[in-house]
C-alpha positions, 0 to 999 in steps of 0.5 A, spaced: 306 194 073 309 188 069 316 187 066 317 182 059 323 179 058 326 178 051 323 172 050 316 174 053 316 171 060 312 176 064 312 178 071 309 182 076 314 187 079 314 187 087 320 190 089 325 188 095 329 193 098 334 187 100 340 187 094 346 191 093 351 192 087 354 186 083 362 187 083 365 190 077 367 184 072 364 178 075 359 175 070 352 173 071 353 165 069 349 161 074 342 160 076 340 157 083 333 154 084 330 154 091 324 153 095 321 158 099 320 153 105 315 157 108 307 155 110 305 160 104 307 164 098 304 171 102 309 169 108 315 168 103 314 174 099 313 178 106 320 175 108 323 176 101 321 184 102 323 185 109 329 189 110 330 186 117 330 179 114 336 181 109 334 175 104 331 176 097 331 173 090 330 176 083 324 172 082 318 168 086 314 163 082 308 161 085 304 155 085 299 158 080 305 159 075 305 167 076 312 170 077 314 176 081 320 180 080 323 182 087 330 184 085 333 187 078 337 182 075 343 187 074 343 187 082 346 182 087 340 179 091 341 175 097 339 168 096 345 163 096 348 165 103 354 161 105 356 157 098 361 154 094 361 152 087 367 150 083 372 154 087 367 160 088 365 162 095 360 168 093 355 165 089 350 171 090 355 176 086 354 171 079 348 168 080 340 169 079 336 166 084 329 163 083 325 162 089 319 157 088 313 157 092 313 150 096 312 149 104 319 145 104 321 139 108 319 143 115 312 145 113 309 139 108 314 138 102 309 136 096 310 135 089 311 142 085 304 143 080 306 142 073 303 149 071 309 152 076 314 148 073 312 150 066 313 157 069 320 155 072 322 152 065 320 158 061 323 163 066 330 159 067 330 158 059 330 165 058 335 167 063 340 162 061 339 165 054 340 172 055 346 171 060 349 165 056 349 161 062 351 154 061 346 148 062 351 145 068 351 152 071 343 151 073 344 149 080 340 147 086 341 151 093 343 144 096 348 143 091 352 150 093 350 149 100 350 142 102 351 142 109 345 146 111 340 146 105 335 141 102 332 145 097 329 145 092 329 137 094 328 130 091 321 132 089 323 137 084 323 135 077 329 136 074 328 131 068 322 135 066 327 142 066 332 138 062 326 135 057 325 143 056 332 144 055 334 147 061 339 144 066 344 139 065 341 132 067 342 125 065 337 119 067 339 116 073 343 109 073 338 103 076 338 102 083 342 095 084 345 091 090 353 091 091 358 096 091 357 102 096 361 107 100 359 111 106 361 115 112 367 113 116 371 109 110 378 111 107 382 109 101 383 110 094 376 109 092 374 114 097 379 119 094 376 117 087 369 119 088 371 125 092 375 127 086 369 126 081 364 130 086 370 136 086 370 136 078 363 137 078 363 143 082 361 140 090 365 143 096 369 136 098 376 136 100 380 130 096 383 126 102 381 119 101 377 120 108 369 119 107 368 125 112 361 129 113 363 134 108 363 128 103 357 125 105 353 132 105 356 133 098 353 126 096 346 127 099 346 133 095 348 130 089 343 125 090 337 130 091 339 133 084 341 127 080 339 120 083 332 122 087 330 115 088 334 114 094 337 120 098 342 117 104 349 120 103 351 113 101 355 112 095 352 106 091 353 103 084 347 107 082 350 114 085 357 112 082 354 111 075 350 117 075 356 121 077 360 118 072 355 119 066 354 126 068 361 128 068 362 124 061 357 129 058 361 135 060 365 139 055 372 139 055 373 145 059 
């Protein structure tokens, strides 16, 4: 059986029993991208459809570019887990989850094939168009759960998605020597970076203390927006990239 979205993106239906009702009145306003983090697509699909696993996603994008729809978009899939973005703590209720086949950091993380990324671009663009999802609400799993998730990781080509009109992105500032800030430091500069991360959406407490939560948020930010060096340290490139990103947001 096949299903065609409004803009012609095709997917095979492979139903998962792992879903529930979306709460009434909660909009679908977010897309969350994941990698499967398993050794092969078959194992990932079995897990997404295993009622004992209690996990699922709306879509699975294979390395050959084929797309499987496991959960109808109108239903609440179980993909984000414990999560946070811009004050919201139940991202499953307002999001579409897309799993992208890749073994991940545990099983041999590798670049994503271009045909797979083409499919992710087409699918995500279609979802965003139909649900009127804003570019800055296309997120990584690591963005919404930075203390426990790394996916889709620093090899995921967010710049390619941006070139196709998908997601919010700026070219990262060049790496330079000089200014940096790291875990354990305190003061107004720490409070400033925490405020900027929180304004974008990350789960940080504005305390002026560079704690583990702040480090995790910086690491997640780097995985998405400044992939050249992912270390949780705020260097000049990280700070300038974050500033540029915030400057391109509309006044909300």
